[in-house]
C-alpha positions in Angstrom: 108.8 112.8 142.9 107.3 110.4 145.4 109.0 107.0 145.0 105.8 105.3 146.0 103.9 106.9 143.2 102.6 104.2 140.9 101.3 106.5 138.2 102.4 106.0 134.6 105.6 108.0 133.9 105.1 110.2 130.8 108.4 112.1 130.9 111.8 110.7 131.9 114.9 112.9 132.3 118.4 111.2 132.3 121.0 113.7 133.4 123.8 113.5 135.9 123.2 117.0 137.1 120.5 116.7 139.8 119.9 120.4 139.8 119.0 120.3 136.1 116.7 117.3 136.7 114.8 119.1 139.5 114.5 122.3 137.4 113.0 120.4 134.4 110.9 118.2 136.7 109.3 121.3 138.2 108.6 122.8 134.8 107.1 119.6 133.3 105.1 118.7 136.4 103.6 122.2 136.3 102.5 121.4 132.7 100.5 118.4 134.0 102.9 115.6 133.2 104.1 112.8 135.3 107.9 113.2 135.6 110.8 111.0 136.8 114.5 111.4 136.5 117.7 109.2 136.7 121.3 110.3 137.2 123.0 107.6 135.2 122.5 106.1 131.8 122.2 102.5 133.1 119.4 103.5 135.6 117.7 105.5 132.9 117.7 102.6 130.4 116.4 100.3 133.1 113.5 102.7 133.7 112.7 102.9 130.0 112.5 99.1 129.6 110.5 98.6 132.8 108.1 101.5 132.7 106.0 103.3 130.1 107.9 106.4 128.9 106.5 108.7 126.3 109.1 111.5 126.1 112.8 111.2 127.1 115.1 114.1 127.8 118.6 112.6 127.4 121.9 114.2 128.3 124.9 113.5 126.1 127.8 113.2 128.6 126.8 110.8 131.4 129.1 109.2 134.0 128.6 105.7 132.6 128.1 106.3 128.9 127.3 108.6 126.0 123.6 109.5 125.4 124.0 109.7 121.6 125.4 106.2 121.5 122.5 104.9 123.6 119.9 106.0 121.1 120.1 102.8 119.1 119.5 100.6 122.1 116.5 102.8 123.2 115.0 102.5 119.7 114.9 98.7 120.1 112.1 99.2 122.7 108.7 98.2 121.0 107.2 101.5 122.1 110.4 103.7 122.1 109.9 107.2 123.6 110.4 110.3 121.6 114.0 111.5 122.4 115.0 115.1 123.1 118.8 115.5 123.5 119.9 118.1 126.1 123.5 119.1 126.3 125.7 121.7 128.0 128.0 122.2 124.9 126.5 123.4 121.6 128.3 121.0 119.4 127.2 121.0 115.7 128.5 117.5 115.0 126.6 116.2 118.0 123.4 117.9 116.8 123.9 116.3 113.4 124.4 112.9 114.9 121.3 113.3 117.0 119.1 114.2 114.0 120.5 111.3 112.0 119.6 109.1 114.9 116.1 110.4 114.6 116.1 112.3 117.9 113.1 114.6 118.2 115.1 117.7 119.1 118.6 118.9 120.3 118.4 121.6 123.1 121.1 123.5 124.9 120.8 123.5 128.7 121.7 127.2 128.6 118.4 128.0 126.7 115.3 129.4 128.3 112.6 127.2 129.9 110.3 128.2 127.1 112.5 126.1 124.7 111.9 123.0 126.9 108.2 123.6 127.2 107.8 124.1 123.4 109.9 121.0 122.6 107.9 118.8 125.0 104.5 120.1 123.7 105.4 119.4 120.1 106.8 115.9 121.0 103.7 115.0 123.0 101.4 116.1 120.1 103.4 114.1 117.6 103.3 111.0 119.8 99.6 111.3 120.2 99.1 111.5 116.5 101.4 108.6 115.9 99.6 106.4 118.4 96.2 107.4 117.0 97.1 106.0 113.6 95.8 102.6 112.6 98.5 100.0 113.0 100.2 99.1 109.8 100.1 95.6 108.3 103.4 93.8 108.7 105.8 95.0 106.0 106.5 92.7 103.1 110.3 92.9 103.0 111.0 90.0 100.7 114.7 89.7 100.0 115.7 92.5 102.4 118.0 91.1 105.0 119.4 92.9 108.1 118.4 94.7 111.2 121.0 97.4 111.5 119.8 100.9 112.4 120.4 102.2 108.9 118.3 99.4 107.3 115.6 99.6 109.9 115.2 103.4 109.2 115.1 102.7 105.4 112.3 100.1 106.0 110.4 102.7 108.0 110.6 105.0 105.0 109.5 102.2 102.7 106.4 101.8 104.8 105.7 105.5 104.8 106.2 105.9 101.0 104.0 102.8 100.3 101.1 104.6 101.9 101.2 107.4 99.3 101.7 107.9 95.6 104.4 110.6 95.8 107.6 110.0 93.7 110.4 108.4 95.5 114.2 108.7 94.8 116.2 105.7 96.1 119.9 106.5 96.3 123.0 104.6 97.4 126.2 103.1 96.1 126.2 100.4 93.5 125.1 97.0 95.0 123.3 98.4 98.0 119.9 97.0 96.9 118.1 100.0 95.3 115.9 97.9 93.1 115.1 95.6 96.0 113.9 98.5 98.1 111.9 100.0 95.2 110.1 96.7 94.7 109.3 96.7 98.4 107.6 100.1 98.1 105.5 98.7 95.2 104.8 95.4 97.0 103.4 97.2 100.1 101.4 99.8 98.2 97.8 99.8 96.9 99.4 99.3 93.4 100.9 95.9 94.3 98.3 94.1 92.1 99.5 95.9 89.0 102.9 95.8 87.2 106.3 96.9 88.5 107.9 98.0 85.3 111.7 98.5 85.2 113.4 100.9 82.9 117.2 100.6 83.0 118.3 104.0 81.8 122.0 103.0 81.8 121.4 100.0 79.5 119.3 101.7 76.9 120.9 102.9 73.6 120.3 106.7 73.4 118.4 106.4 70.1 116.0 103.9 71.7 115.3 105.7 75.0 112.2 107.6 73.8 110.8 104.7 71.9 111.3 102.3 74.9 109.7 104.7 77.5 106.9 106.3 75.4 106.4 103.7 72.7 106.1 104.5 69.0 103.7 104.4 66.1 104.2 102.2 63.0 106.6 103.9 60.6 107.8 106.4 63.2 111.4 105.7 62.2 113.4 103.3 60.0 112.8 99.8 61.3 109.5 100.6 63.1 107.5 98.0 61.3 104.7 97.9 63.9 103.3 99.9 66.7 105.0 99.4 70.1 103.6 100.1 73.5 106.0 102.0 75.7 107.0 101.0 79.2 105.3 104.0 80.7 101.9 102.8 79.4 102.7 99.2 80.6 103.0 100.8 84.1 99.5 102.1 84.0 97.9 101.5 87.5 101.2 100.2 88.7 104.8 101.5 89.3 107.3 102.8 86.8 110.9 102.2 88.1 113.6 104.2 86.4 116.9 102.7 87.4 119.9 105.0 87.1 117.8 108.0 86.1 121.0 110.0 86.1 121.8 108.4 82.8 118.5 109.6 81.2 119.5 111.8 78.2 119.1 115.5 78.9 116.9 116.1 75.8 114.5 113.3 76.9 114.2 114.7 80.5 111.9 117.6 79.4 109.4 115.2 77.7 109.5 112.9 80.6 108.9 115.7 83.1 105.7 116.7 81.2 104.5 113.1 81.1 105.1 112.8 84.9 103.1 116.0 85.5 100.3 115.4 83.2 100.2 111.6 83.3 99.8 111.6 79.5 102.2 111.6 76.6 102.5 111.2 72.9 104.3 108.0 71.6 107.0 108.7 69.0 105.4 109.4 65.7 101.9 109.1 67.2 99.0 111.5 66.5 97.1 111.2 69.8 98.2 111.3 73.4 98.1 108.3 75.7 97.1 108.3 79.4 98.9 106.3 82.0 98.3 106.4 85.8 101.6 105.3 87.1 103.5 105.8 90.4 107.2 106.8 89.8 110.2 105.4 91.7 113.7 106.4 90.6 117.1 105.1 91.6 120.7 106.3 91.1 124.2 106.0 92.5 125.1 109.4 91.2 124.8 112.8 93.0 121.9 114.4 91.1 122.4 117.7 92.9 125.9 118.0 91.5 124.6 117.0 88.1 122.0 119.8 88.3 124.8 122.3 89.1 126.8 121.0 86.2 123.8 121.4 83.9 123.7 117.6 83.2 120.3 117.0 84.9 117.3 119.3 84.7 116.6 121.1 88.0 112.8 121.0 87.5 112.9 117.3 87.0 115.1 116.8 90.0 112.7 118.5 92.4 109.8 116.6 90.9 111.3 113.2 91.5 112.8 113.8 95.0 109.6 114.2 97.0 110.9 111.5 99.3 114.5 110.3 99.3 115.5 106.9 100.7 119.3 106.7 101.0 120.6 103.1 101.5 123.7 102.8 103.7 126.8 101.1 102.2 127.5 97.6 103.6 130.5 98.7 105.5 128.2 100.8 107.8 125.8 98.0 108.5 127.7 96.2 111.2 126.6 92.7 112.0 124.3 92.7 108.9 127.4 91.5 107.0 127.3 88.2 108.9 123.5 87.9 108.7 123.6 88.5 104.9 126.4 86.0 104.5 124.6 83.3 106.4 121.4 84.0 104.5 123.1 83.7 101.2 125.0 80.5 102.1 121.8 78.9 103.4 120.0 79.9 100.2 122.7 78.5 98.0 122.8 75.3 100.0 119.0 75.0 99.4 119.5 75.4 95.7 122.6 73.1 95.6 122.3 70.7 98.6 125.2 68.6 97.4 127.6 71.6 97.7 127.0 72.5 101.3 129.5 75.0 102.7 129.8 76.2 106.3 131.4 79.4 107.6 133.9 79.3 110.5 133.8 82.0 113.0 137.2 83.3 111.8 135.8 83.5 108.2 132.9 85.6 109.4 135.2 87.9 111.4 137.2 88.5 108.2 134.0 89.3 106.3 133.1 91.9 109.0 136.5 93.7 108.6 136.5 94.2 104.8 134.9 97.4 103.6 133.0 95.8 100.6 133.2 98.7 98.0 130.8 96.6 95.8 128.4 96.2 98.8 125.9 93.3 99.0 126.4 92.3 95.4 130.2 92.0 96.0 129.6 90.0 99.2 127.3 87.5 97.5 129.6 87.1 94.4 132.6 86.5 96.7 130.7 83.9 98.7 129.7 82.1 95.5 133.3 82.1 94.3 134.7 80.9 97.6 132.2 78.1 97.9 132.9 77.0 94.3 136.6 76.9 94.9 136.4 75.3 98.4 134.5 72.3 97.1 131.6 70.2 98.4 131.1 70.2 102.2 133.9 72.6 102.9 134.2 74.7 106.0 135.3 78.1 105.0 138.3 79.7 106.7 140.0 83.2 106.1 142.5 81.6 103.7 139.7 80.8 101.3 139.0 84.5 100.7 140.4 86.3 97.6 143.9 87.8 98.0 142.7 91.4 97.8 140.3 90.8 100.7 143.0 89.0 102.8 145.5 91.9 102.1 142.9 94.5 103.2 142.0 92.7 106.5 145.7 92.2 107.4 146.5 95.9 106.8 143.4 96.8 108.9 144.6 94.5 111.8 148.1 96.1 111.8 146.6 99.6 111.7 144.3 98.8 114.6 147.2 97.6 116.6 149.1 100.8 115.9 147.4 102.5 118.9 149.7 100.4 121.1 152.8 101.4 119.2 155.8 99.2 118.4 156.9 96.6 121.0 159.7 99.0 122.1 157.1 101.8 122.6 154.5 99.9 124.5 154.0 101.3 128.0 155.4 99.2 130.7 154.5 99.3 134.4 157.5 99.7 136.6 157.9 97.5 139.6 158.5 100.6 141.6 155.2 102.2 140.7 152.6 102.2 143.5 149.1 100.9 142.8 147.8 104.4 143.3 149.7 105.7 140.2 148.1 103.1 137.9 144.9 104.0 136.3 141.8 101.8 136.6 141.4 99.5 133.6 138.4 101.4 132.2 140.2 104.7 132.4 143.3 103.3 130.8 141.2 101.9 127.9 139.5 105.2 127.4 142.8 107.1 127.3 144.2 104.6 124.8 141.2 105.1 122.5 141.5 108.8 122.7 145.3 108.6 121.9 144.7 106.3 119.0 142.1 108.6 117.4 144.3 111.6 117.8 147.2 109.8 116.3 145.1 108.4 113.4 143.5 111.8 112.6 147.0 113.4 112.5 148.3 110.6 110.3 145.4 111.0 107.8 145.6 114.8 108.1 142.0 114.8 109.3 140.7 113.0 106.2 137.5 111.6 107.7 136.9 109.1 104.9 140.5 107.7 105.2 140.2 107.6 109.0 137.0 105.6 108.8 138.6 103.2 106.3 141.7 102.5 108.4 139.8 102.4 111.8 136.9 100.4 110.5 134.5 102.9 112.2 131.5 104.3 110.5 131.5 108.1 110.0 128.8 108.5 112.6 130.6 106.4 115.2 133.8 108.3 114.5 132.1 111.6 115.1 130.6 110.3 118.3 134.0 109.3 119.6 135.6 112.5 118.6 132.9 114.4 120.5 133.2 112.1 123.5 137.0 112.6 123.7 136.8 116.3 122.8 138.9 115.8 119.7 138.6 118.6 117.1 138.6 117.5 113.4 141.7 119.2 112.2 145.1 118.0 111.1 146.7 119.1 114.4 144.5 116.7 116.4 
C-alpha cells in the first residue's frame, strides 16, 4: 500500500508474517476495501488509535505481545473495530477466549481464502447495521460502579435487553448485584414509569407462594379474610422481578409458566381470570440447567425465562473495580456520617485487591463498614485493620506468589565467571520465570484450574491466555 495514500483505512491487519499480510491485503483490496498492515502489536495499536479502522485482523502471537490480551485495550477505543482473530495454531482454548472477549471471529491461517472473504463481508455488514442504528440515550446505571471488561459487557447487555420486552435471566454468585442490574434494565426500558415489583422466592413460605404471586379471593383459605391483589397484577405495565427463581416450588412453576405465556391467571380461589401485561426478569445464583437435569426445575419454564442471560462476574475477576467500589462506598458512608470520616491507605487498597471476596460486593461493603466502625473517627485504614481471615488469606497469597523464585537456597545466582553473553535479557528472564511458575503451580494443584486461579490471583481467562502464550498444556504433568 502506498504510504502517501491518505484514504481512510477500512481494514487493518496486524501480523508479524509479512507474507500473510501481503496475501490478505491482495484479497481484501480486490474486494474494494482500503487495507493497511503492521508487523508488531505496538505499531498496530498506534494505527488503531490514530486512524479510522473498521475491521481488524489480529494475530495471536506477535513479537511484542499477545493479540488476545490486547483486545481489552482495543475495546477502549470509542469506535473500536470489529476484531477477527487469525492464528497459525488451532487452539480451542484460544478460540474460547476470543469469543468471550467478543471478537467477531477466530480463523486459522491454514484455511482457504474464502473463509477470510466470508468473515470480512459478514463483519462489514454487521458494522454497517450497527452504525446505522440511532444512538442510544446514555445508560442510567445508578448504583452500578466499575469499568472492568466484564461489567462493561454486562452493561451493554442491559442496554440491549432494555430495548425489548423479552424475558431476562440474570445469573451470578451471591452478592454480585443481580437485583441492581435487573433494576437497571427496568429503569432504561419503556416500562420505567411503572412499577418494578420484587418477588423474593427464597423468602416466601411455600404455602404462601401462590397467594403472594397470583393473589387470592376472600375465603380462598383459612385466614383469607379479604381479597388480595397478587404481585403479578401489581406489575401490570411494569416489570416483575423474581429473585432466586430456582427456589420457586416445582408445583407452582407450571401455573407460573402459563401465566407468563398467556399474560393472564386466576387468583387463588378466584372465579375469573386476571390480565397483567408485565415484563419478566429473573435472577438466581443456582445452576438452573443442572436443576433441570435433576428434575428440580421445569425444562419448559427454563427455556421460557432464558431468552437473554446476563451473567455477572464475581468480584475477584473485576480487577481494579475492587478499589473503585471501595472508594465509592467509603465516600458514600462519609457523606452519610461526616463525623466518622475514614481514609484508605495505598497498602490497605492493595490488600483489598488480593483477597478473593467469596461474598462479592456485599462482603466488600460489609467489611468496609466493620473496619471503619472499629477504626474510629478520622482513621486512616491500614492492612492490620482488616479482619483476621482476610489478612491470613493475603499473607498466604503473597507467600504462594513468591514461590516461583523458590527458597533462598534455590534462588538462581549469577556466577562471577559467567560472561554477559550467557545471561538472558531481563524481559526474557521474566518470561521464563513466569512460565516456570505456572508449570510448577499447575503440577502442584494437579491441574485444578479453580485452585490455580485462587493461589495465583489470576482470573480463569487470564490463566488460559498465559497457558496458551507459554504453550503449557492443562494436565497434571505440566
